[in-house]
C-alpha positions as CSV (number, residue, x, y, z in Angstrom):
1,M,-0.2,0.1,-0.1
2,G,1.2,3.6,-0.7
3,S,1.9,6.1,1.8
4,F,-0.4,9.1,2.6
5,T,0.3,12.5,3.6
6,L,-2.3,14.4,5.4
7,F,-2.3,18.2,4.2
8,K,-4.4,21.3,4.4
9,I,-3.9,24.2,1.9
10,K,-4.7,27.8,2.9
11,A,-5.1,30.3,0.0
12,T,-6.6,33.7,-0.5
13,V,-9.1,34.6,-3.3
14,E,-10.1,38.2,-3.8
15,T,-12.8,39.3,-6.1
16,G,-13.1,42.3,-7.7
17,A,-15.3,45.1,-6.1
18,M,-18.9,44.6,-6.5
19,L,-21.5,47.4,-6.1
20,L,-24.8,45.9,-5.1
21,P,-27.9,47.3,-3.9
22,E,-28.0,46.7,-0.2
23,D,-31.2,44.4,-0.8
24,Q,-29.2,42.1,-2.9
25,V,-25.9,41.7,-0.8
26,D,-27.3,38.8,1.3
27,K,-28.4,36.9,-1.6
28,T,-25.2,37.5,-3.4
29,L,-23.1,36.4,-0.6
30,E,-25.0,33.1,-0.1
31,E,-24.6,32.1,-3.9
32,L,-20.7,32.6,-3.2
33,R,-20.8,30.7,-0.2
34,G,-22.6,27.9,-1.8
35,N,-20.6,28.0,-4.8
36,L,-17.3,27.8,-2.7
37,K,-18.9,25.0,-0.5
38,R,-19.2,23.0,-3.6
39,L,-15.7,23.0,-4.1
40,G,-14.7,22.3,-0.6
41,L,-13.8,25.9,0.2
42,A,-15.0,28.5,2.6
43,V,-15.5,32.4,2.9
44,L,-13.2,33.3,6.0
45,S,-13.9,37.2,5.8
46,I,-15.5,40.0,3.9
47,D,-14.9,43.6,4.0
48,R,-17.5,46.0,3.3
49,T,-17.5,49.3,2.6
50,N,-20.2,51.9,2.8
51,V,-20.3,53.8,-0.6
52,A,-21.5,56.8,1.0
53,E,-18.8,57.2,3.5
54,A,-16.2,55.8,1.2
55,Q,-16.0,58.7,-1.3
56,S,-13.0,60.7,-1.6
57,E,-13.0,64.3,-0.7
58,E,-10.4,65.0,-3.5
59,P,-11.8,65.5,-6.6
60,L,-11.3,62.5,-9.3
61,D,-9.7,65.2,-11.5
62,A,-6.9,66.6,-9.0
63,K,-4.1,64.4,-10.0
64,D,-4.9,64.7,-13.7
65,P,-2.2,66.6,-15.6
66,W,-4.7,67.4,-18.3
67,S,-7.4,68.5,-16.3
68,F,-8.3,72.2,-14.9
69,R,-7.5,71.3,-11.1
70,G,-4.4,69.3,-12.2
71,Q,-3.1,72.6,-13.6
72,G,-2.6,71.0,-17.1
73,R,-4.4,73.9,-18.6
74,D,-3.4,77.2,-19.2
């Protein structure tokens, strides 16, 4: 009989950011958990960001050299 080795893999999988209506978040997470469970994987943590609070106070074009605020125009 051959020899066996017991091992456990710890991996990190990161999805792209998903912008979902609040009422669809739980359903989407449950679908994700179900899909991962079928593969023998589990969700360890989820980072949630409140979009209303996450908005940068700096204008989007502030670092763009071609924009007015980026001082690119004369």
